C-alpha positions in Angstrom: 115.4 116.4 65.9 114.8 118.2 69.2 115.7 121.4 70.8 116.3 121.5 74.6 115.9 124.9 76.3 118.8 126.3 78.3 116.8 126.4 81.5 115.2 123.0 81.1 116.6 121.7 84.4 119.5 121.6 86.7 120.7 118.0 87.0 121.3 116.3 90.3 125.0 116.6 89.8 124.8 120.3 89.5 125.0 121.0 85.7 122.5 122.6 83.4 121.9 121.9 79.8 122.5 124.7 77.3 120.3 124.8 74.2 121.1 121.9 71.9 119.8 120.1 68.8 120.4 116.6 67.7 120.0 114.4 64.7 120.1 110.6 64.4 122.8 109.6 62.1 121.4 108.1 58.9 124.2 105.6 58.6 124.1 104.6 62.3 120.7 105.1 64.1 122.3 104.1 67.5 124.2 107.4 67.5 123.3 111.0 67.3 124.9 114.3 66.1 124.5 116.9 68.9 125.1 120.6 68.1 125.3 123.7 70.3 124.0 127.2 69.6 127.5 128.2 68.5 128.0 125.4 66.0 130.2 123.1 68.2 129.2 119.5 67.8 130.0 115.9 68.7 128.7 112.4 67.9 127.6 110.2 70.8 125.5 107.1 71.4 121.8 107.8 71.8 121.9 106.3 75.2 124.6 108.7 76.3 122.5 111.7 75.2 119.6 110.3 77.2 121.8 110.2 80.3 123.0 113.8 79.7 119.4 115.0 79.2 118.3 113.1 82.3 121.0 114.8 84.4 122.8 111.5 85.1 126.3 112.4 83.8 128.9 112.6 86.5 131.3 115.5 86.5 134.3 113.2 86.6 133.4 111.4 83.3 135.6 112.4 80.4 132.6 113.3 78.3 131.6 116.0 80.9 134.5 118.3 80.1 134.0 117.7 76.4 130.3 118.7 76.6 131.2 121.8 78.6 133.9 122.9 76.2 131.5 122.5 73.3 128.9 124.8 75.0 126.4 121.9 75.5 126.2 122.2 79.3 127.3 124.5 82.0 128.9 123.0 85.1 127.9 125.4 87.8 124.9 127.6 86.9 125.5 129.8 89.9 129.2 130.6 89.1 129.6 129.9 85.4 129.3 132.5 82.7 127.8 132.4 79.2 130.6 134.6 77.9 132.5 131.9 76.0 129.3 130.8 74.3 128.3 134.3 73.3 131.9 135.0 72.1 131.8 131.9 69.9 128.4 132.9 68.5 129.7 136.4 67.8 132.7 135.0 66.0 130.6 132.9 63.8 128.4 135.8 62.8 131.3 138.3 62.4 130.5 138.8 58.7 127.3 140.7 59.7 129.1 143.6 61.3 130.5 145.4 58.2 127.6 144.9 55.7 128.0 143.7 52.1 131.6 142.9 51.1 130.7 141.5 47.6 129.7 144.0 44.9 128.8 142.6 41.5 128.8 144.9 38.5 126.9 143.5 35.5 128.5 145.5 32.7 126.7 143.8 29.8 124.1 141.1 29.0 125.7 140.4 25.6 127.2 137.0 25.1 128.5 134.8 22.3 127.3 131.6 23.9 123.9 130.0 23.9 124.0 127.8 27.0 120.8 126.0 27.6 121.2 126.4 31.4 122.0 130.1 31.3 120.5 131.8 34.4 120.3 135.3 32.9 118.7 136.9 29.8 121.6 136.8 27.5 121.6 139.1 24.4 123.3 139.0 21.0 126.8 140.4 20.8 125.6 143.2 18.6 122.9 144.4 21.1 124.8 147.3 22.6 121.7 148.7 24.4 122.3 146.0 27.0 125.6 147.5 28.1 126.0 149.5 31.4 126.1 153.3 30.7 128.8 155.5 32.2 126.3 157.4 34.4 125.0 154.2 35.9 128.6 153.1 36.6 129.5 156.4 38.3 126.4 156.1 40.6 127.1 152.5 41.4 130.7 153.4 42.5 129.2 156.1 44.7 126.9 153.5 46.3 129.8 151.0 46.7 131.6 153.3 49.0 128.5 154.1 51.1 128.8 150.6 52.6 131.0 150.4 55.6 132.9 147.2 54.9 136.7 147.7 55.1 137.2 144.9 52.5 135.4 145.1 49.2 135.3 142.4 46.5 134.3 143.9 43.2 133.2 141.2 40.6 132.4 142.0 37.0 129.8 139.8 35.4 127.7 139.5 32.2 126.7 138.1 29.8 130.3 138.3 28.8 132.0 141.3 30.5 134.9 141.3 28.0 132.4 142.5 25.4 132.2 145.7 27.3 135.8 145.9 28.7 135.9 149.7 28.4 133.3 149.8 31.2 135.3 147.2 33.3 138.3 149.5 32.9 136.4 152.6 33.7 134.7 151.2 36.9 138.0 149.8 38.1 139.8 153.1 37.6 137.0 155.0 39.4 137.2 152.7 42.3 141.0 152.8 42.6 141.0 156.6 42.4 138.3 156.9 45.0 140.0 154.4 47.3 143.0 156.7 47.6 141.0 158.6 50.2 138.7 155.7 51.3 141.5 153.3 52.1 139.6 150.1 51.7 141.1 146.7 51.0 140.1 145.9 47.3 139.9 142.7 45.4 138.8 142.5 41.7 137.3 139.5 40.0 136.2 139.0 36.4 133.7 136.1 35.6 134.3 135.4 31.9 134.5 132.8 29.2 138.1 134.1 28.8 137.6 133.6 25.0 138.4 137.1 23.9 141.3 138.1 26.2 143.8 140.5 24.6 147.3 141.4 25.8 146.1 144.9 26.8 143.4 143.4 28.9 145.7 141.0 30.6 148.2 143.8 31.3 145.3 145.8 33.0 144.3 142.8 35.0 147.9 142.2 36.1 148.2 145.8 37.1 145.1 145.6 39.4 145.7 142.0 40.6 142.5 140.6 39.1 141.3 137.1 39.7 139.8 135.5 36.7 136.9 133.0 37.0 135.6 130.9 34.1 133.2 128.0 33.5 134.6 124.6 32.6 132.0 121.9 32.6 134.4 119.0 32.0 135.9 117.3 28.9 135.3 118.7 25.4 132.2 116.5 24.6 130.5 117.7 27.8 131.6 121.3 27.8 130.7 121.9 24.2 127.4 120.2 24.6 126.5 122.4 27.6 128.0 125.6 26.3 127.6 125.7 22.6 129.1 128.2 20.2 128.3 128.3 16.4 131.9 127.2 15.8 131.7 124.3 18.2 135.0 125.4 19.8 134.0 126.5 23.2 136.1 124.0 25.1 139.2 124.7 23.1 138.9 128.5 23.5 138.2 128.1 27.2 141.4 126.1 27.7 143.4 128.6 25.7 142.0 131.4 27.8 142.8 129.6 31.1 146.4 129.1 29.9 146.8 132.7 28.7 145.4 134.0 32.0 147.8 131.7 34.0 150.8 132.9 32.0 150.0 136.5 32.6 148.6 136.5 36.2 149.8 133.3 37.8 148.2 129.9 38.3 146.4 130.9 41.5 144.7 133.9 39.8 142.6 131.7 37.4 139.8 129.5 38.6 137.0 127.5 37.1 133.6 126.0 38.1 131.3 123.5 36.5 127.6 123.7 36.1 126.0 120.2 36.3 123.4 119.2 33.7 121.7 115.8 33.5 124.4 114.6 31.2 127.1 115.8 33.6 125.7 113.4 36.3 126.8 110.5 34.1 130.4 111.5 34.2 131.7 112.5 37.7 135.2 110.9 37.2 135.6 112.4 33.7 134.8 115.9 35.0 137.3 115.6 37.8 139.9 114.1 35.6 139.6 117.1 33.2 140.3 119.5 36.1 143.2 117.4 37.3 144.6 117.2 33.7 144.6 121.0 33.6 146.4 121.3 37.0 143.5 122.6 39.0 143.6 121.9 42.8 140.0 122.6 43.4 136.7 121.8 41.6 133.3 123.4 42.3 130.5 120.9 41.4 127.6 123.4 41.1 124.0 122.2 40.6 121.5 123.9 38.3 119.6 126.9 39.5 115.9 127.6 38.7 116.4 130.8 36.8 116.4 132.1 33.2 116.8 129.5 30.5 117.7 126.9 33.0 114.0 126.8 34.1 112.8 126.6 30.4 115.1 123.6 29.7 114.5 121.9 33.1 112.9 118.8 31.5 116.0 118.2 29.3 118.8 119.3 31.6 117.3 118.9 35.1 117.4 116.3 37.8 116.3 115.8 41.4 118.3 116.6 44.5 118.5 112.8 45.1 120.2 112.4 41.7 122.6 115.2 42.6 123.5 113.7 46.0 124.1 110.3 44.3 126.4 111.9 41.8 128.2 113.8 44.5 128.7 110.7 46.6 130.6 109.1 43.6 132.5 112.3 43.0 133.5 112.7 46.6 134.8 109.2 46.9 136.8 109.6 43.7 138.3 112.8 45.0 139.3 111.1 48.2 141.0 108.4 46.1 142.9 111.0 44.1 144.1 112.6 47.3 145.2 109.3 48.8 147.2 108.7 45.7 149.1 111.9 46.2 147.3 114.6 44.2 145.8 117.3 46.5 142.5 118.4 45.2 139.3 119.5 47.0 135.7 120.1 46.1 135.0 123.7 47.0 131.5 123.4 48.5 132.7 120.4 50.6 135.6 122.6 51.8 133.1 125.3 52.8 130.9 122.8 54.7 133.8 121.2 56.4 135.0 124.6 57.4 131.7 125.2 59.1 132.2 121.9 60.9 135.9 122.2 61.8 136.6 125.9 62.2 135.2 128.3 64.8 135.0 131.2 62.3 132.2 131.9 59.8 133.8 132.2 56.4 131.1 134.4 55.0 130.1 132.4 51.9 126.8 133.8 50.9 124.8 130.5 50.7 125.8 129.6 54.2 124.8 132.7 56.0 122.1 133.3 58.6 120.9 136.0 58.2 121.1 135.4 54.5 123.8 136.8 52.4 121.3 138.5 50.0 121.5 142.2 50.7 123.4 141.6 53.9 126.6 140.3 52.2 126.0 141.0 48.5 124.8 143.8 46.3 124.4 143.6 42.5 124.5 146.7 40.2 122.8 145.7 37.0 123.6 147.1 33.5 120.4 149.2 33.4 121.0 151.0 36.7 118.9 148.8 39.0 120.2 147.3 42.1 119.5 143.9 43.6 120.4 142.1 46.9 121.8 139.1 45.0 122.4 137.6 41.5 119.4 135.4 42.0 117.2 138.4 42.6 118.5 139.9 39.4 117.7 136.7 37.5 114.1 136.8 38.8 113.8 140.3 37.6 115.1 139.3 34.2 112.2 136.7 34.2 109.7 139.5 34.9 109.4 139.3 38.7 110.9 142.4 40.3 109.8 141.5 43.9 113.4 141.7 45.2 114.6 144.8 43.4 116.1 147.3 45.8 115.9 150.4 43.7 118.2 152.4 41.3 121.8 153.2 41.6 121.1 157.0 41.7 119.3 156.5 45.1 121.1 156.3 48.4 121.5 152.9 50.1 119.2 154.0 52.9 116.3 153.8 50.4 117.4 150.3 49.5 117.5 149.2 53.1 114.0 150.5 53.7 112.6 148.9 50.6 109.9 146.2 50.8 112.4 143.8 49.2 114.8 144.1 52.1 112.0 143.9 54.6 110.8 140.6 53.2 114.3 139.2 52.9 115.0 140.2 56.6 111.9 138.5 57.9 112.7 135.2 56.1 116.5 135.4 56.5 117.3 134.0 59.9 117.4 130.2 59.6 117.3 129.8 63.4 113.8 131.3 63.5 112.3 129.5 60.5 109.9 126.6 60.8 111.7 123.2 60.8 115.1 124.9 60.5 114.8 126.0 64.1 114.9 122.3 65.2 117.6 121.2 62.7 120.9 120.1 64.1 122.7 121.6 61.1 121.2 125.1 61.5 124.2 126.7 63.3 126.3 125.6 60.3 123.8 126.3 57.5 122.1 129.4 56.0 118.8 130.8 54.8 118.0 131.5 51.2 114.6 133.3 51.0 115.1 134.2 47.3 115.8 130.6 46.3 112.8 129.4 48.2 110.6 132.1 46.6 111.9 131.1 43.1 111.2 127.4 43.7 108.2 127.4 46.0 106.6 130.8 45.6 107.2 131.8 49.2 110.3 133.4 50.8 110.0 131.4 54.0 109.3 128.2 52.1 108.3 124.7 53.1 111.5 123.2 54.5 110.4 119.5 54.3 110.1 119.8 50.5 112.9 122.4 50.0 115.6 121.6 47.5 117.9 124.0 49.4 117.4 122.0 52.7 117.6 118.6 51.0 120.8 119.5 49.3 122.5 120.9 52.4 121.3 118.1 54.8 122.4 115.5 52.2 125.8 117.1 51.8 126.4 117.5 55.6 125.3 113.9 56.2 127.5 112.6 53.4 130.6 114.5 54.6 130.1 113.5 58.2 129.6 109.9 57.2 132.8 109.9 55.3 134.6 111.6 58.2 133.1 109.2 60.7 133.3 105.9 58.8 136.3 106.5 56.5 139.9 105.6 57.1 142.2 107.8 59.2 143.6 109.1 56.0 140.2 110.1 54.6 139.4 111.9 57.9 142.7 113.8 57.7 141.9 114.8 54.1 138.4 116.1 54.9 139.7 117.9 58.0 142.4 119.5 55.9 139.7 120.8 53.5 137.9 122.3 56.4 140.8 123.9 58.1 142.3 125.4 55.0 139.3 125.8 52.6 140.2 127.1 49.1 137.9 130.1 48.6 135.5 129.1 45.9 138.1 127.5 43.6 140.4 130.5 43.9 137.6 133.0 44.0 137.0 135.2 47.1 135.0 133.5 49.8 132.2 136.0 49.5 131.5 135.3 45.8 128.4 133.8 44.5 127.8 131.5 41.6 128.0 133.4 38.4 127.3 132.8 34.8 130.6 133.0 33.0 
């Protein structure tokens, strides 16, 4: 992978290269993927790139106009302008302008599940001291409206937030009342097992147009194994909750995601078939994270990124087959990556932001009145490491922004400036995740050649581009459709992060 400077040369035919990066295609070493600063790209033979770099491309060749349109060269350095390139870069980074749009309220750590891969410190259902107090909720709502974003997504998490529904109601009503003068665009999400829904709760969610997000790991044998309850009825109760939510709020208001354990990797088709059986049009195949109980059970539930990519390859091919057979269904993360490849706009998904989404796109208000830049930072704190804590909800956000946590995140958050990332062809389309690198490698910058984050994203980008490049015209059309019209995190807002439900 190489990076060519914008002022490297002016070719004999009068053009100048703009900054570019390239990557040899793993499935065809005779060709390369070339990307611009703005994230435009194309695939060309390696010999063609050599000619372009050597200044040998004639202005009347069809490729010339294509390279110019993709901001890879500039035809007349004396008369041309960089405005289109700068405009495209600004469009991709539009999400930075307004600050955090996703605000997560952790109303309780109590939960009636004992999931081995749980990322948080769950507590027994009777442990009410792990519920958010009214004073903390009031301060958190004040902080919410100190951020300038005109659109706010408010997500309630746990534990199981329905075990402290009174606080969900209280916070929602406070936000709605305050918004009569603030005039923001509001969106409410509840991440829950959906096991304890009541008619009154559903009526409240319908009134405020909530979206419900739950966890569904696959068929009963897999879901109940991953997410056990004493009664061994987790799968049944989840399905009942999904159906009740759909009847009350509409099909599009209820989504699900799966967390993949080692046993999940043996059953990609069965997982997808379960989602299809239930009428879902999206599935989110989410790998394990190194937090909470998931770290303690890594030996039993864990796997390598290579194992995950191998699983994902089978799952992607199966999804393409299902689509070819007439049932439209996408994989959420594939849709987000294809959107990065196919659309000129940055969708704002927190894992694919540079600078990172932590603190710049997301804020978490914990049950105990502490604030964090992401759910992952909160999970680290639950494990005893408060390195990325921003402060308390009774402090103004100026204090949080000046904290050592945000300073460290900011330094390590720009992927284009990080070692190895700076040379990667995928960096205009990818993100930086300093908290994940700290959790896995003990350093917020991290070592990219051994980074699970990098291996996962490079593997997924490679796989999707291979299927786009080598697949049938129908497969290419399906993948392009996912990218042009990505479903936002299986029905959840585009800004939302992975949550324990």
